[in-house]
C-alpha positions, 0 to 999 in steps of 0.5 A: 148480594151487591147493593145498589150505591145512591149519591145523594145529594142536597144543599147547594146555592139556593134560598131552599138550601136549609130545607134541602139538607132537612130532606136530605136528613130524612132521606137518609134515615129511612132508606133501605140499608139492605138495598143501598149503599148511602153516599152523602154530598153536600153543596155549601151555599158558595157551591163547593161539594163535599163528601160528608159524613156528617149529614146528621149534624149538618143545618147549612153548609158554609166553607169556612165552617166545615171540620175537615176530616168529616167533608172530604172536598169531592169533584165529579169526573168522566172516564171511558164514558161513565161518570164517578166521585172523585176525593181531591185529597186522597184521590179516591175514585167512588163509583155510584149507581144512581144519584138522588138530587135532592137540591130544592129551587136553583140549581137542582129543581130548574134543571141545571143539575139534571143536565149535570148528570146526563152529561155524566151519564150518571143515572138519577132520580126524578124528572128530566132537565126540560120538565125540571126546568118547565116546572120551575119557571111559573110563567113558562109552566103557565103557558104550557098550562094555558095551550094544554087547557090545563085550567090555572088562575090569570095572570101577568109578567113583570119585568124590570124593564117593563113593569106593569103599574099597580093600577093596571094590574088591580085593574086586571086581577083584582085586588088583592092580588099575588107576586111571585117570582117565577124561579123560586119554591117554598113561597120564597119571595111570594107576597100577598098584595092587599094595598098599594102602598105595599106593592114597591118594596113587596116587588122589590123583594120578589126581584131579588130573587128573579128577573121575572116576576109574576102577579096572580089572581087571587082564588079564593078556594081550598087548596087541595095538593096531590103526590104523582110517582111513575114514568110519564106513560104510566103515571099513579097518583096518591090521595089529595091532601088539605092544607088550611094555612093559619098565616096570611097565606102559605108561606115559607114560615108557615111550611117550615118554621111554624110547628102550627102553621097549617093544619093538614088533612089527608085524605081531604074531604073531597065529592068524588067528582071533584077528586076524580078530576084533581086525579085526572088533571094531576095526570095530565099536567105530568105527563104534558110536561113529560115529568118521569119519577115524582111531582106534586101538584098543587089546585085551588078549589072553589066553592062552585067546585071549579078546580084550578092548577096553582103549581107543580113542583118536580122535586117536592119536599121530604122534610118531616112535616112534606106533603109529598111523602105524607100523602103517599104513607096515607095511601099506604106506600110508606116512606122507605118503599117510596124511596125505593120506588123512586130509585128503582124509576130512576134507573128505569128511566136512565136505561130508556135514556140510554137506549136512544141512539146519538148517532147515525153513523 
């Protein structure tokens, strides 16, 4: 039996570079070796691409610290309408059947790599260009949610040339409130603002990650997450999980650096009414953004059992503590079978896309 050749792409020019590498390590360890030939491709922090056999020894990719034997420079090429890899030193051509991009954050989660692979006519796992881009941009995402009657927290948009005063923000959002870069993940650049004295410095930090920052009303409630899997036409949802952070909020440190940063409960202890509402809203969100493959959707549940969506993550983490695979594991789908399902969905979505006409003559 010919194995499917899967290119796992990780790293990249993102504040979540190291998280991406950890996700890649877990996928590489768990993928079904009887079904798939795995090719691991790392993108350095400067944007250089490498075919590597040393993923297990990698924690960060910078061009000046890579062993040439373990990291071979590669590029993508397209010939007769089909994309493939080329080793720039040996000129070896490496054919691949599907790409599993696991680049969290900018240039990976925001539609960039999806568009690149579409141009090369290479199938890939996960969401499309548009759903990735809209899911990444919290401002655009929330506009779509509001238009589609998907409940979410009130917010205001801040731009460098159109900043809003602290007084106006607190007048409309109350205190405390959150500020978040519109295009960043893993709580990078996110701050809980409790006083005017800290606002200016925290806002400056948020703007260091994006040119758009959203100020969002603080919602006092439980943090519930759920995993979605499937095509846009037929999404399936996992059992929901609950996160109780031991930090001020579920920050980058709480997610990835502090092993005791949060208490996770899967399945979350919810009434059937609330659980059903979350599952239905998760499916609606997935289809509204025309997602495909997978996504993790985060919610707030207030004391009055009001359910509000916090955000959608179209390229969720696959580290050993990530909620997406954990929730599917608790729902009866193993890590290995989850990876296989995502690859199958990527190939299935590509068949649908390739069936569409690109000319009218």
